[in-house]
N, C-alpha and C positions, 0 to 999 in steps of 0.2 A: 337115593336117600341123601339128605343133607344134614349135616350136624351143626348145631349152634354152639357158640362159645359157652363154656361153663363158668360159673362165678369163681372168683378167687377164693381160696380156702386157707385157713390157718394151718400151721404145721400139725400134722396128725399122726395117726398110728402107722404111717408108711415111712417112718423116719429112718429105718435101717438101710434104705437105698443110698448107696454111696457113702455110708457111714465109715466103713473100714478105711483107715488111713495107714499107709505102709509104715509110718513111724509111730503110730499110736499116740500115746501121750508124751512122746519125747521130741521136744523141739531142738534138743542138743544131744550130743553123744553122752552116754551114761557116765563116761569118765572125764567129762569136761571139768577142768579145775574150778571154774566159776559156776558149775551147775548146782541147781537147787530145786526143790519142789515148790510149786505154787499151788496151793489147795484151798478149798473153801466149800461153801454151800450156796446153791442158788435158791432164793426164796421168792414166793409170789407176793402179791399185794396184801394178802392176809397174814403174811409172816410164816406161811407153811412151806416146807421144802418142796421143790419141783423135782419129782423123781426121774424124769427122763429128759432133762435139758442137755443140750450139746454145747460144750464150751470149746472154743478154738483160741489159740494164742499164736501171734506171729511177731517175729522180731526181725525187722528189715535189715538191721545192721549186719546180720550174717545169714539171712534167708532161712531163719528158723521158723518152723510151723509145726503145730501139733493139734490133735483133736481128742477130746475125751467125752464120752457119754456119761452123764451123771448117774449116780447110783440111786437106789430106792430111797436113800436118806437125803437126796439132793446134792450129795457131795461130788466133787471133782478133784483130780490131781493131774498136774502137768509138770513135766521136767523141763526147766528153762535154763538159760544162761543169765546170770545176774547182769543186767546191762551196765555198761560203763558210761562215762560222761559223753554228752552230745556236744557237737560243735555249733549247733544252731540255736543255743540259748535255752533249750528245753532240758528239763531235769530227766535223768535216766528213767525209762518206763518201757513197758511192753503193752501191746494192744490185745484186747480180748473181744471176741464176738460170742454172743449167746443166742442160740436158737431154742425155742421152747413152744409148747402148745399154747395157743392163745395169742401168739405173736404172728402178725402178718409177714413181717420181715425180721431179720436178725437185729439185735441191738449191739452197739459197739461202744466200748469204753476203754479206758487206760488203767494200768496199774503202776503206781509210783511206789518207791521204797523208802522206809522210814530213815535209813542212814543218810539220805540225800536231802534232809530238811533245809540246808542252806541253799541248795539249787532250787528247791520248791518255791522259795520267795521270788525268784526271778523268772519262773516258768510262765510263759504267756497263757497257756491253757489253764493251769491252776489258778492264775490270777483272774481269768475270765469267769470262772465258776467259784470264786473265793468263798462264798457262803456254804458251798457244798463240797469243797475240795477234799475234806476228810473222807468222803466216800470213795476217793480214788487212791488212797494210801493204804498199802497192805500192812499187816502187823507181822512182826518177827515171830517165827515159830521154831520149834526145836529142829525141824528138818528143812527149814526154808522160810516160807512166808504163807500167811493166811489172808485170803481176800474173799470175803463173802459178797455175793451179788444179790441185791434186792431189786426185783423188776418193777415194783411199785411200792407205794406206801410211805410212811414217815421216814424211813431210812433208805429211800430209793437211791440207788447208785446213779451217778451222772452218766448219761449216755449221749453220744455224739451223732450228728447227721453227717453221713459221708457220701 
């Protein structure tokens, strides 16, 4: 018996495979002095919450990584360290990946912080997407920052090819 290749498929109901991450939603120790929550909602092209998106954050400056499965309301929460200044001319930021139904591959974006507006002006990435740079800046929240992710539509978040 010979088997033929099967066609590629979008992320589906088998998403629990390898979902568990030993650190869960914590990219930094809970007692990190610069630790804060990064939370938001993942929306589809119609503006509806995506109930089972997977959001990952990574912070190369200190090897921080965390993974969070979104809730029924599309919400996610990740504990991060607020990034400090970069020496490469880029404004402080963290990187996010989103996996969701309907996506063939993950989408990758960045989150910048409102306190760093002066550094935003010189950031080469924000300058490259200047008309949509606002989709990459989180809003200050009571317990950290809010960053909503729009996969498509009029408020679509800027995503990067990597």
